Every structure is written in C-alpha cells, then in structure tokens.
C-alpha positions as CSV (number, residue, x, y, z in Angstrom):
1,M,-15.5,25.7,0.0
2,S,-18.8,25.6,1.6
3,K,-19.3,22.8,4.4
4,Q,-21.1,20.3,2.1
5,E,-17.8,20.1,-0.5
6,W,-15.6,20.1,2.8
7,R,-17.3,16.9,3.9
8,K,-16.4,15.7,0.0
9,E,-12.8,16.3,0.8
10,I,-12.5,14.7,4.0
11,P,-12.0,10.8,2.5
12,R,-9.6,11.9,0.6
13,L,-7.5,14.2,2.9
14,R,-7.8,10.9,5.0
15,A,-6.2,8.4,2.2
16,P,-2.8,7.4,2.1
17,L,-0.4,9.8,0.7
18,D,-0.2,10.8,-2.5
19,G,2.8,8.6,-4.0
20,K,5.0,11.8,-5.0
21,I,4.9,13.5,-1.7
22,E,5.3,9.7,0.4
23,S,8.8,9.5,-1.8
24,I,9.9,13.1,-0.7
25,L,8.9,12.8,2.8
26,K,10.3,9.2,3.1
27,F,13.7,10.0,1.8
28,S,14.5,12.0,5.3
29,Y,13.1,8.9,7.2
30,D,15.1,6.2,5.2
31,A,18.2,8.6,5.9
32,L,17.8,7.7,9.7
33,C,19.6,5.1,11.6
34,D,17.1,2.1,13.0
35,E,16.7,3.4,16.5
36,D,15.7,7.0,15.3
37,K,13.1,5.4,12.6
38,D,11.8,3.5,15.6
39,L,11.2,6.9,17.7
40,F,9.8,8.3,14.7
41,L,7.1,5.8,14.3
42,H,6.6,5.8,18.0
43,V,5.6,9.6,17.7
44,A,3.6,9.3,14.7
45,Y,1.5,6.9,16.2
46,F,1.2,7.6,20.1
47,F,3.1,10.3,21.3
48,N,2.4,13.2,19.2
49,Q,1.5,16.5,21.0
50,E,2.9,15.0,24.0
51,S,5.7,16.7,26.4
52,I,9.4,15.4,26.3
53,E,8.8,14.2,29.7
54,T,5.8,11.6,29.0
55,L,8.4,10.3,25.7
56,E,11.2,9.8,28.9
57,D,8.5,8.3,31.1
58,F,7.9,5.8,28.6
59,L,10.8,5.4,26.1
60,G,13.4,6.1,27.9
61,K,15.0,2.5,29.0
62,S,14.1,1.2,25.5
63,F,16.3,3.8,23.5
64,L,19.7,3.9,23.8
65,D,20.1,7.8,24.1
66,L,16.5,9.0,23.6
67,A,17.5,12.6,23.8
68,Q,19.7,12.6,20.9
69,S,17.1,10.6,18.8
70,I,14.8,13.8,19.4
71,H,17.4,15.9,18.8
72,V,17.9,14.3,15.4
73,L,14.0,14.1,14.3
74,A,13.9,18.0,15.1
75,E,17.1,18.7,13.0
76,K,15.4,17.2,10.2
77,S,12.6,18.9,10.9
78,L,10.8,15.2,11.3
79,I,9.2,16.8,14.5
80,S,9.2,20.1,16.1
81,I,9.6,21.3,19.6
82,N,7.3,23.7,21.0
83,S,7.2,24.7,24.9
84,N,8.6,21.4,25.6
85,Y,6.5,19.5,23.7
86,V,6.7,17.2,20.5
87,E,4.6,17.9,17.4
88,M,4.3,15.9,14.0
89,H,3.0,17.2,11.0
90,D,0.1,15.4,10.1
91,F,1.6,14.8,6.3
92,L,4.4,13.0,8.4
93,A,2.1,11.1,10.9
94,K,0.4,9.6,7.4
95,L,4.0,8.7,6.6
96,G,4.8,6.7,9.6
97,R,1.6,4.9,9.9
98,E,1.9,3.7,6.0
99,I,5.2,2.7,6.7
100,V,3.9,0.4,9.8
101,R,0.8,-0.4,7.2
102,K,3.9,-2.0,5.0
103,Q,5.4,-4.0,7.8
104,S,2.5,-6.5,6.8
105,V,-0.2,-5.5,4.4
106,Q,-1.8,-8.6,4.4
107,E,-1.2,-9.5,8.4
108,P,-1.9,-6.6,10.2
109,G,-1.3,-9.0,13.6
110,Q,2.3,-8.5,12.6
111,R,2.9,-4.8,12.4
112,Q,4.1,-2.6,15.3
113,F,1.1,-0.3,15.6
114,L,-2.9,-0.8,15.1
115,V,-4.7,2.1,14.8
116,D,-7.1,1.1,11.8
117,A,-10.7,0.2,13.5
118,R,-11.0,-2.5,10.6
119,D,-7.5,-4.2,11.3
120,I,-8.0,-4.2,14.7
121,F,-11.3,-5.7,14.5
122,E,-9.9,-8.3,12.8
123,V,-7.1,-9.2,15.2
124,L,-8.8,-9.4,18.0
125,A,-11.3,-11.6,16.4
126,D,-8.7,-14.2,16.1
127,D,-6.8,-16.3,18.2
128,T,-4.0,-16.2,16.5
129,A,-4.0,-13.2,14.5
130,G,-1.6,-11.1,17.1
131,G,1.9,-11.6,17.1
132,R,4.7,-10.3,19.2
133,S,5.6,-7.6,17.3
134,V,2.4,-5.4,18.3
135,L,3.8,-2.7,20.5
136,G,0.6,-0.8,20.7
137,I,-3.2,-0.6,19.7
138,D,-5.4,2.5,19.7
139,L,-9.3,2.2,18.9
140,D,-11.6,4.6,19.5
141,L,-14.9,2.5,19.2
142,C,-16.9,6.2,19.1
143,Q,-16.0,6.1,15.3
144,N,-16.9,2.9,14.6
145,E,-20.5,1.5,15.2
146,D,-19.6,-2.1,14.4
147,I,-19.8,-4.6,17.5
148,L,-16.0,-5.5,19.0
149,N,-16.0,-9.2,19.4
150,I,-12.6,-9.7,21.3
151,S,-11.5,-13.4,21.0
152,E,-10.5,-15.1,24.6
153,K,-6.8,-15.8,23.6
154,A,-6.7,-12.5,21.5
155,F,-4.0,-10.9,23.4
156,E,-2.0,-14.1,24.6
157,G,0.7,-13.6,21.8
158,M,1.4,-10.3,22.1
159,S,3.6,-10.6,24.5
160,N,5.4,-7.1,23.8
161,L,2.0,-5.6,24.0
162,Q,3.0,-2.0,25.7
163,F,0.3,0.6,24.8
164,L,-3.3,0.0,24.8
165,R,-5.8,3.0,24.2
166,F,-9.1,2.2,23.9
167,K,-12.0,5.0,23.3
168,D,-15.4,4.0,24.8
169,F,-14.8,0.2,25.6
170,G,-17.0,-1.6,27.1
171,N,-16.1,-5.1,27.9
172,R,-13.5,-6.8,30.3
173,E,-11.6,-9.1,28.2
174,R,-9.1,-11.8,29.5
175,F,-5.7,-11.0,28.5
176,N,-2.3,-10.4,29.8
177,P,-1.1,-6.8,30.3
178,E,2.1,-7.5,32.1
179,F,4.1,-5.2,29.6
180,L,1.5,-2.5,29.7
181,V,2.8,1.1,30.9
182,E,0.0,3.2,30.4
183,L,-3.7,2.5,30.3
184,N,-6.5,4.9,29.3
185,M,-10.1,3.5,29.2
186,Y,-12.2,6.6,30.0
187,Y,-15.5,6.1,29.9
188,S,-15.4,2.3,29.9
189,K,-17.8,-0.2,31.3
190,L,-15.4,-2.3,33.0
191,E,-16.0,-3.6,36.4
192,K,-12.8,-4.8,37.2
193,L,-9.3,-5.0,36.0
194,W,-6.7,-7.5,35.1
195,E,-3.9,-8.7,36.6
196,P,-1.0,-8.2,36.9
197,L,-0.4,-4.9,36.3
198,R,3.3,-4.7,37.4
199,N,4.9,-2.5,34.9
200,L,2.0,0.1,34.6
201,K,2.7,3.9,35.2
202,R,-0.2,5.4,34.6
203,I,-4.1,4.5,34.4
204,N,-7.0,6.5,33.6
205,L,-10.6,5.1,34.1
206,C,-12.3,8.3,34.5
207,Y,-15.9,8.2,34.4
208,S,-15.6,4.3,34.3
209,K,-19.3,4.3,36.3
210,N,-19.5,0.3,36.8
211,L,-15.9,0.2,38.1
212,K,-16.6,-1.4,41.8
213,E,-12.8,-2.5,42.9
214,L,-9.4,-2.5,41.7
215,P,-7.1,-5.5,41.6
216,D,-4.1,-6.1,44.3
217,L,-1.8,-3.5,43.8
218,S,1.3,-4.7,45.7
219,S,3.3,-5.8,42.5
220,A,2.7,-2.3,40.8
221,T,5.2,-0.5,42.2
222,N,6.2,1.7,39.5
223,F,2.4,3.6,39.9
224,E,2.4,7.4,39.3
225,V,-0.5,8.4,38.2
226,L,-3.7,6.8,39.1
227,N,-7.1,8.8,37.6
228,L,-10.5,7.4,38.8
229,N,-12.4,10.7,38.5
230,G,-16.0,9.7,38.4
231,C,-15.9,6.3,39.1
232,S,-19.1,6.8,40.9
233,S,-19.3,2.6,42.0
234,L,-16.0,2.9,43.4
235,V,-16.2,1.7,47.3
236,E,-12.8,1.2,48.2
237,L,-9.4,1.2,47.2
238,P,-7.1,-1.8,47.5
239,F,-5.3,-1.9,51.1
240,S,-1.6,-2.3,49.0
241,I,-1.7,1.3,47.3
242,G,0.4,2.0,50.1
243,N,3.0,0.2,48.4
244,A,3.1,2.6,45.4
245,T,5.5,4.7,46.8
246,K,6.4,6.2,43.1
247,L,2.5,7.7,43.1
248,L,2.5,11.0,42.6
249,K,-1.3,11.8,41.9
250,L,-4.5,10.1,42.8
251,D,-7.3,11.4,41.3
252,L,-10.7,9.8,43.0
253,N,-12.8,13.2,42.4
254,G,-16.6,12.3,42.0
255,C,-15.7,8.8,43.5
256,S,-19.3,9.2,45.5
257,S,-19.7,5.6,46.7
258,L,-16.2,5.8,48.4
259,L,-16.5,5.2,52.1
260,K,-12.9,5.6,53.2
261,L,-9.4,5.7,52.0
262,P,-6.9,2.7,52.7
263,S,-5.2,3.5,56.6
264,Y,-1.7,3.3,55.0
265,I,-2.4,5.6,52.2
266,G,0.2,7.7,53.7
267,N,3.2,4.9,52.9
268,A,2.7,6.6,49.3
269,I,5.3,8.9,50.5
270,N,5.6,10.4,47.1
271,L,1.9,11.6,46.7
272,Q,1.9,15.4,45.5
273,M,-2.1,15.5,44.6
274,I,-4.9,13.9,46.3
275,G,-8.5,14.6,44.7
276,L,-11.7,14.0,46.8
277,S,-13.9,16.5,45.7
278,F,-17.9,15.8,45.8
279,C,-17.0,12.1,47.5
280,S,-20.1,12.6,48.9
281,N,-19.9,9.3,51.3
282,L,-16.7,10.0,52.6
283,V,-16.9,9.7,56.3
284,E,-12.7,9.8,57.3
285,L,-9.6,10.4,56.5
286,P,-6.6,7.8,58.0
287,S,-4.2,9.8,60.2
288,S,-1.5,8.2,58.1
289,I,-1.8,11.0,55.2
290,G,0.2,13.1,57.5
291,N,3.0,10.6,56.4
292,A,2.6,12.0,52.9
293,T,5.2,15.0,53.4
294,N,5.5,15.7,49.7
295,L,2.0,16.1,49.5
296,K,1.2,19.7,47.7
297,E,-2.6,19.6,46.7
298,L,-5.9,18.3,48.6
299,D,-9.0,18.8,47.1
300,L,-12.2,18.2,49.6
301,T,-14.7,19.7,48.1
302,C,-18.3,19.0,48.8
303,C,-17.3,15.7,50.8
304,S,-20.8,16.5,52.5
305,S,-20.3,13.1,55.1
306,L,-16.7,14.3,56.2
307,M,-17.2,15.7,59.9
308,E,-13.2,15.2,61.2
309,F,-10.2,16.0,59.7
310,P,-7.0,14.3,60.9
311,S,-4.7,16.3,62.9
312,S,-1.7,15.0,61.2
313,I,-2.3,16.9,58.1
314,G,-0.4,19.5,60.1
315,N,2.6,17.5,58.9
316,C,2.1,17.8,55.4
317,T,4.3,21.2,55.5
318,N,4.7,21.2,52.0
319,L,0.6,21.4,51.3
320,K,0.2,24.4,48.8
321,E,-3.4,23.8,48.0
322,L,-6.4,23.2,50.2
323,D,-9.7,23.0,49.0
324,L,-12.3,22.4,52.0
325,S,-16.0,22.1,52.6
326,L,-16.0,20.9,56.4
327,V,-18.6,22.1,59.4
328,E,-15.5,23.7,61.2
329,L,-12.4,25.2,59.9
330,P,-9.7,22.9,61.8
331,S,-7.1,25.1,63.8
332,F,-4.0,22.9,62.5
333,I,-4.1,24.4,59.3
334,G,-2.4,27.0,60.4
335,K,0.5,24.8,60.7
336,A,1.0,24.0,57.0
337,T,3.0,27.4,57.0
338,N,3.7,26.7,52.9
339,L,-0.3,26.7,52.1
340,M,-0.3,29.2,48.7
341,I,-4.3,28.5,48.2
342,I,-6.9,27.7,50.6
343,D,-10.4,27.2,49.1
344,L,-12.8,27.5,52.0
345,G,-16.0,27.9,49.7
346,Y,-19.5,27.2,50.9
347,L,-18.8,26.6,54.6
348,P,-21.9,27.1,56.1
349,C,-21.0,28.5,59.5
350,L,-18.1,30.3,58.3
351,V,-18.5,34.0,60.1
352,E,-15.5,35.1,60.5
353,L,-12.0,33.8,59.3
354,P,-9.7,32.5,62.3
355,S,-7.2,34.2,63.0
356,F,-4.6,31.3,62.5
357,I,-4.9,32.5,58.9
358,G,-2.7,35.0,59.6
359,N,0.2,32.2,60.0
360,L,-0.2,31.1,56.6
361,H,2.5,33.8,54.9
362,K,3.2,32.5,51.8
363,L,-0.6,32.8,51.1
364,S,-1.3,34.0,47.5
365,G,-4.9,32.7,47.0
366,L,-7.9,32.7,49.4
367,R,-11.8,31.7,48.0
368,L,-14.6,32.1,50.0
369,R,-17.4,31.8,47.3
370,G,-20.5,31.2,48.8
371,C,-19.8,31.6,52.7
372,E,-23.6,33.0,53.0
373,K,-22.7,34.1,56.6
374,L,-19.4,35.7,56.2
375,Q,-19.8,39.3,57.2
376,D,-16.1,40.7,57.9
377,L,-12.5,40.2,57.5
378,P,-9.7,41.0,59.6
379,T,-7.6,44.1,59.2
380,N,-5.3,43.0,61.1
381,I,-3.1,40.2,60.0
382,N,-0.3,40.6,57.3
383,L,-0.9,38.5,54.3
384,E,1.8,40.4,51.8
385,F,1.7,37.8,49.3
386,L,-2.3,37.7,49.0
387,D,-3.1,38.6,45.2
388,E,-6.2,36.5,44.8
389,L,-8.9,37.1,46.7
390,D,-13.0,35.6,45.6
391,L,-15.6,36.3,47.8
392,T,-18.4,36.0,45.4
393,D,-21.9,35.4,46.8
394,C,-21.0,36.1,50.0
395,S,-24.5,37.5,50.6
396,M,-23.7,39.3,54.2
397,L,-20.9,40.8,53.5
398,K,-20.8,44.5,53.6
399,T,-17.9,46.2,53.5
400,F,-14.8,46.4,51.5
401,P,-12.2,43.8,52.1
402,V,-8.9,45.9,53.0
403,I,-7.3,42.7,54.3
404,S,-4.5,43.8,51.6
405,T,-3.4,46.0,49.4
406,N,-1.3,43.9,46.9
407,F,-4.4,42.4,45.1
408,K,-4.0,41.2,41.5
409,R,-7.4,39.4,41.5
410,L,-10.4,40.5,43.6
411,H,-13.8,38.9,43.1
412,L,-16.6,40.8,45.2
413,R,-20.0,39.8,42.9
414,G,-23.2,39.3,44.9
415,T,-22.4,41.1,48.0
416,E,-23.4,43.6,49.9
417,I,-20.9,46.3,50.0
418,E,-21.9,49.6,49.6
419,E,-18.5,51.5,48.9
420,V,-15.8,51.5,47.3
421,P,-12.6,52.8,49.2
422,S,-10.9,55.9,47.5
423,S,-7.5,54.5,48.3
424,L,-8.4,51.8,45.6
425,R,-6.8,54.0,42.9
426,S,-3.0,53.5,44.7
427,W,-3.5,49.8,44.7
428,P,-1.1,49.0,42.4
429,R,-1.4,45.5,41.3
430,L,-5.0,45.0,40.6
431,A,-5.7,44.1,37.6
432,D,-9.3,42.2,38.1
433,L,-12.0,43.6,39.9
434,Q,-15.5,42.3,39.4
435,M,-18.5,43.9,41.2
436,F,-21.2,43.2,39.1
437,Y,-24.8,42.2,40.9
438,N,-23.8,44.2,44.2
439,K,-27.4,46.1,44.6
440,N,-25.8,48.2,47.4
441,L,-23.1,49.6,45.6
442,N,-23.3,53.6,45.2
443,C,-23.0,53.1,41.3
444,K,-21.8,57.0,40.6
445,E,-19.3,57.2,43.1
446,A,-17.6,53.7,42.4
447,R,-17.8,54.6,38.4
448,D,-16.2,58.1,39.3
449,L,-13.4,56.3,41.4
450,I,-13.0,53.7,38.5
451,I,-12.5,56.0,35.3
452,Q,-10.7,58.4,37.0
453,A,-8.1,55.8,37.7
454,T,-5.3,55.2,35.1
455,A,-6.8,52.0,33.7
456,R,-4.1,50.7,31.4
457,H,-6.1,48.0,29.9
458,Y,-10.1,48.8,30.5
459,S,-13.0,49.1,32.5
460,I,-16.5,48.5,31.5
461,L,-19.0,49.9,33.3
462,P,-23.1,50.5,33.3
463,S,-23.9,54.0,32.3
464,G,-25.4,55.6,29.0
465,K,-23.7,58.5,29.5
466,V,-20.1,59.7,29.0
467,P,-19.4,61.4,32.8
468,T,-20.0,65.1,32.9
469,Y,-16.3,66.0,34.2
470,I,-15.0,65.0,30.9
471,T,-15.3,68.4,29.0
472,N,-14.0,67.1,25.8
473,R,-17.1,65.0,24.8
474,A,-19.2,64.7,21.6
475,T,-22.5,62.8,20.5
476,G,-21.6,60.0,18.2
477,S,-18.6,58.5,17.6
478,S,-15.7,61.5,17.0
479,L,-14.7,64.6,18.1
480,T,-12.3,67.3,18.0
481,M,-10.1,68.2,20.5
482,T,-8.0,71.4,20.4
483,L,-4.5,71.7,22.0
484,N,-3.6,74.9,23.5
485,Q,-0.3,74.0,25.1
486,R,3.0,75.4,23.9
487,D,5.8,73.2,23.9
488,L,4.0,70.2,24.1
489,P,5.5,67.0,25.2
490,T,5.8,64.1,22.3
491,S,3.3,62.2,24.2
492,L,0.1,62.7,26.0
493,R,-2.1,60.1,27.7
494,F,-5.7,60.4,27.4
495,K,-8.8,58.4,29.0
496,A,-10.8,57.7,26.1
497,C,-14.7,56.7,26.9
498,I,-17.4,56.0,24.8
499,V,-20.9,54.5,25.5
500,L,-21.8,51.0,23.8
501,A,-26.0,51.3,23.3
502,D,-27.7,48.2,22.0
503,N,-29.2,49.0,18.9
504,G,-31.9,46.4,18.8
505,D,-30.8,44.0,16.1
506,H,-31.8,40.6,17.4
507,E,-30.6,38.8,14.5
508,A,-27.0,40.1,15.5
509,G,-27.1,37.4,18.6
510,N,-25.2,38.0,21.7
511,E,-21.6,38.9,20.5
512,G,-18.8,37.8,23.0
513,C,-16.2,40.1,21.8
514,M,-15.6,42.6,19.5
515,E,-13.0,45.5,18.2
516,V,-12.8,49.2,18.6
517,C,-10.4,50.7,16.6
518,L,-9.4,54.5,17.3
519,T,-7.9,56.6,14.6
520,T,-6.2,59.9,16.1
521,M,-5.2,62.4,13.5
522,E,-2.9,65.1,14.5
523,R,-3.3,68.5,12.6
524,Q,0.1,70.7,12.4
525,N,-0.1,73.9,9.9
526,D,-1.3,72.1,7.1
527,F,0.1,68.9,7.8
528,I,-2.3,66.1,8.8
529,S,-1.0,62.6,10.7
530,S,-3.2,59.5,11.5
531,T,-2.5,56.9,14.3
532,C,-5.0,53.7,14.5
533,I,-4.9,51.9,17.8
534,S,-7.2,48.7,18.3
535,K,-8.7,47.0,21.4
536,N,-10.1,44.2,21.6
537,L,-13.2,44.1,24.4
538,S,-14.7,40.9,25.6
539,F,-18.7,40.9,27.2
540,R,-19.3,38.3,29.6
541,H,-22.6,39.9,31.0
542,F,-25.0,42.5,28.7
543,L,-26.9,45.8,29.3
544,T,-28.5,47.7,26.7
545,E,-25.7,50.3,27.5
546,H,-22.5,50.0,28.6
547,L,-19.5,52.7,29.5
548,Y,-16.3,51.6,27.6
549,A,-13.1,53.4,29.3
550,F,-9.8,52.7,28.4
551,E,-6.2,54.3,28.4
552,V,-4.5,55.6,24.9
553,L,-1.1,57.5,24.7
554,V,-1.0,59.4,21.4
555,E,2.5,60.7,20.0
556,V,2.3,64.3,19.1
557,E,4.7,67.3,17.8
558,A,5.7,70.3,19.8
559,T,3.8,72.4,17.6
560,S,0.8,70.5,17.1
561,E,-2.6,72.1,17.0
562,E,-5.3,70.1,17.7
563,L,-6.2,66.0,17.5
564,V,-9.3,64.4,16.6
565,F,-10.3,61.2,17.9
566,D,-12.6,59.0,15.4
567,F,-13.8,55.6,17.3
568,K,-15.1,52.7,15.1
569,L,-16.1,49.4,15.9
570,N,-16.7,45.9,14.1
571,S,-20.0,45.1,15.6
572,E,-23.5,44.4,13.9
573,K,-25.4,44.3,17.8
574,W,-23.4,47.7,19.3
575,E,-23.3,51.7,17.9
576,I,-21.4,54.5,19.5
577,G,-23.7,56.7,21.1
578,E,-21.7,59.1,23.0
579,C,-17.8,59.8,23.2
580,G,-15.4,61.5,25.4
581,V,-11.3,61.8,26.1
582,L,-9.8,63.0,29.4
583,E,-6.4,64.2,29.3
584,L,-4.0,62.4,32.5
585,K,-1.7,64.9,33.5
586,K,0.6,62.4,35.1
587,H,0.7,58.8,35.0
588,V,-0.5,57.2,38.2
589,Q,0.3,53.4,37.9
590,T,-2.9,51.5,39.3
591,F,-4.9,48.8,38.0
592,S,-4.8,47.1,34.7
593,E,-8.0,45.9,34.2
594,I,-11.5,46.5,35.8
595,D,-14.5,44.8,35.2
596,F,-17.7,46.2,36.7
597,W,-20.2,44.9,34.8
598,D,-23.9,45.5,36.5
599,F,-24.5,47.0,39.6
600,G,-27.7,47.4,39.8
C-alpha cells in the first residue's frame, strides 16, 4: 500500500473493534473473575508495556493477589510477559477501552478510565460531570488542537482519582490530588504544584521550564522518584524533602537556576541516584549528603560554579558511578572503594591521574574525555577490572595507554598517539578500539598489526589496497585459492579483506550499514559444494576507500583441491575494488571488534 492509502486506513484502524472480533475476544474476558477483569482494564489503559515491578508498586495494595491475576491473564493469552514487562495486543487494548466506554455511554464522567480527548474535555469543563468511579485520566494535548477549559470544581467529585497523565499540559488548576500515585506532566507550563501530595510515589515534571517551586513535602513520605530534569526556573527544593525517606531517585539535571540542595537532603537515606549535571549555578553541596550511604550514582557534570566538594562524600561507600567536572579532583574520592565508573570528562587542569585512583580496585570504567592537558597515564597502578577507558580528545596524550591489558573498550580518538604497541594483539578482551582523527599515528604499522591479529568480528581501516603480505589477492570481488596441503583439517580459518570503494553515486546517499556476503565454493575432484556467509557492516565515518577485514571459518574435506571466494555487497554506493584472504595457521584469541576509522 502507498503512504496515501495507509493514511486513508488509519481512521478505520483506530475505530472500535469489528463486532465479530469483539465477541470472540470478549468471551475470554467474560470468563474472568471480577478482580482479574479489573486488572485487565488497568493494563489496557495505563500499564501496557510496563514492568511487573511497576504494577506491583501501583496496584499491589489494590488487588488481593496481584501475582495470581497477572498469571491468569497470561495463561489466557490476554497479556504476554516479555523480559518481565507486561504487553497487551492492540486488539485486546481496544476491547478494554470499549468495555469501559460501555460502562456509561452517555456520561463519560461515570467510567473508570478516560482517554478520549472529547470525553475528557467534556468532563473537565463541567463542575459535576466527574464522578467517584473515575480512577484514571490520560490526555495527550499534542494530539488535540482544541482549547482545554477546566472548570474550577472539575476534580472535586473525583475522590478516587489515582492516575493523571497530561502531556503538554499548560495550566495549573485547583483540584484535590490526595489519591494520586503517579504524576507525569513533562513539558508543562506549571509554576507550582497542588497540595496535598501524600500518596504520590513518582513525579515527572521534566522540562517544565516555568516551574519555580515545589510545595511542602513533609507529608509525602511515599516518594520514590522525583524527575525535574530541565526545570530551568527551579531555584530551590523544599526543606522537607529530607522527610522523603523512601526517595530513590532525584533527577535535577539541567536545573540551571538551582543554587543549592536542602541542608538535610542526607536524611533521605535511601537515595540511590542524584543527577545534578548542568546545574550551572549550583555553588555547594551540603555536608549531610554523606549520610545518604545508599547513594550509588552522583552526576555533577558541567556544574561550573561548584568549587568545593564535601569530604563527607567519602562516607558513601556504596557509590558506584561518579561524574565530575570540578576544578580539582578531591583526594577523598579514593575512599569510595566501591566506585565502578568515574567520569572526569573535561577537567580543565588535569595533567596526570592522582595516585589514589589506584585505590579504586573495583573500577571498571574511567572516562577522561576532553581532558586537554592530560599528557600521560601511570603504569604503576593495578586496575584489574578496568574494561573501559575513554581518552577521546585528550589532545596532548602522545603515549598509548598501558594502564591495563584487560580493556574491552578503548577510545583514543583525537589524541596525539603515534604508535600502537605490538603487545596489543595479545590483549584477550579488547572488543572496541577507536582511533580515528589521530593525525600522528603511523597508519601502515597500525593497519598491519590489526589485520594480522585475529579479529572475530571485523575491522575497518582507511586504505585503498589489500596489504602486500596477503598473497592470495585479486582485483575485483572473486579469487581462487589452491589447497596444496595433504590431510587437510576439517576446517580452515581465514582473514578475509576487501577494499570498499565509493562508486561516486551521490544519489545513493550515505549508507550507514550494509551486508557483505561471502560464498565459498570447495572443489573436490568433480564435486563442488558451496557455503554462504553474511556479515553486517556498519559505517560511522566515511572516506572514499576503506579496507574491511573479517575472520571466516570454512569447512573443508581432507581431499579438497581448491577454494573459491566470491564476495558480494548489497549497496548502491560502494563497490568491491580488491579482495584477498590470508590463512591463519593457528587461532590466537584476541580482540573481537576493532574500529579504526580515520587516521589521517
């Protein structure tokens, strides 16, 4: 079907279910007990594609045996459970919405859930339309151009309202939110919130740029998640946030007007994550933050006004991820011995790593992107679990880092490194090496080192020719290799190389990925057998020519005489200029994916 035909079909697809389909689906629904029916409707409206944990958080106290009800719905194929997430087919979700619509066809304010914009507009415009039966309202104003007029007393009759989800909501109105459990109003124009909020567990007001303050949270003891990301007018948090002892996540990233955190923030002892990145006016952190001993993640990236760091953070022994952009690196970080990831990106004065980094024995990720004055890394520290090192744009770094040989990911883009050590081929875990835009790198030596190593996945290098030491080579996309060995093994391992050349077809666009197909044909006397191998190839940077190398395992018979390698490419932009294969005499387990993009 054309796009125009699909557009014509959309209203039909959105329409109520066909009568026959509805009657078939409703047969399974009608066989449920009342509690299971209730859960079915909750999923159809608010919990489709949500985790079981989320259902337990919000519905655990409303159902006698929530786990059993979930099991019943899954057994009857009314929902499916994938990776611990609940999923409901669109037809079944439509059935649920049709069932709720029929609860009160003429008076939508007497239904359990409201999602239709016309019904919601009607209910909210009338002081008396909303009733106690309303449990949830889900309104997406982005999909409706009408003006929403909310009556002053529209919510007064909705005493059982639990779920209110407004997208692109622009006006603050008075209503009693006492029973609200979750509030999602991102990109709203709210300046203040309603009170009381005692039953709320989660608030998402991200990018509500007019929000200036939050109400007293002293009664909101059930808070678990507070997302204020991008609330750029917010100056401070209420003092009472320390009472939120169940608070797990506090996201204040991008709150650029925020000056400080409440002095008793540490009383929220179960905090696991605090995000303060790009809080450019934040001048200090309270010492009580050290009381949040369950803190696992603290992000202070680009807090340009933050000059000092409380030493009490050393008490946060469970801290696993720390992102900093301070003038100096505080020494007591060495006490946070459970740190697994530390991000020191863009530290302006970092010339060398302090010795206390060696105390962080569990460190698995060290990110030093953009530390322009960093010149060298120490070799006398033992970080045996370090598998990720990011030195991107460390423009004064000239020596290849050998701080560890256990790396999985090593990013060295934009450095001044001149040589790749020959020992690299014996690094057993290296899976991702990026060194494009390294202007001083000896490209030929680096290319030879990478190609000769055994890459289980692939490598991409800037080159227009197959290396000369690969003697089995040919112009074009096909070559034949004679097998002179007697008593051949059952399989042979090869490094295959092809030169990808831009054919100049600019109308083909910049293809970001393609498929390379290799067909190997084995001749044994007069018998020929063939095997096809496909490799998916992704491009991130484009030159006019690339050398693509990958490893291939070919099954052979003991009496095979020759192999034919035929490469094909499903691309309109690229063509194969040369090809070559190198037999690997023995398998040396080294890195599995190497990305060398643009050395020069």
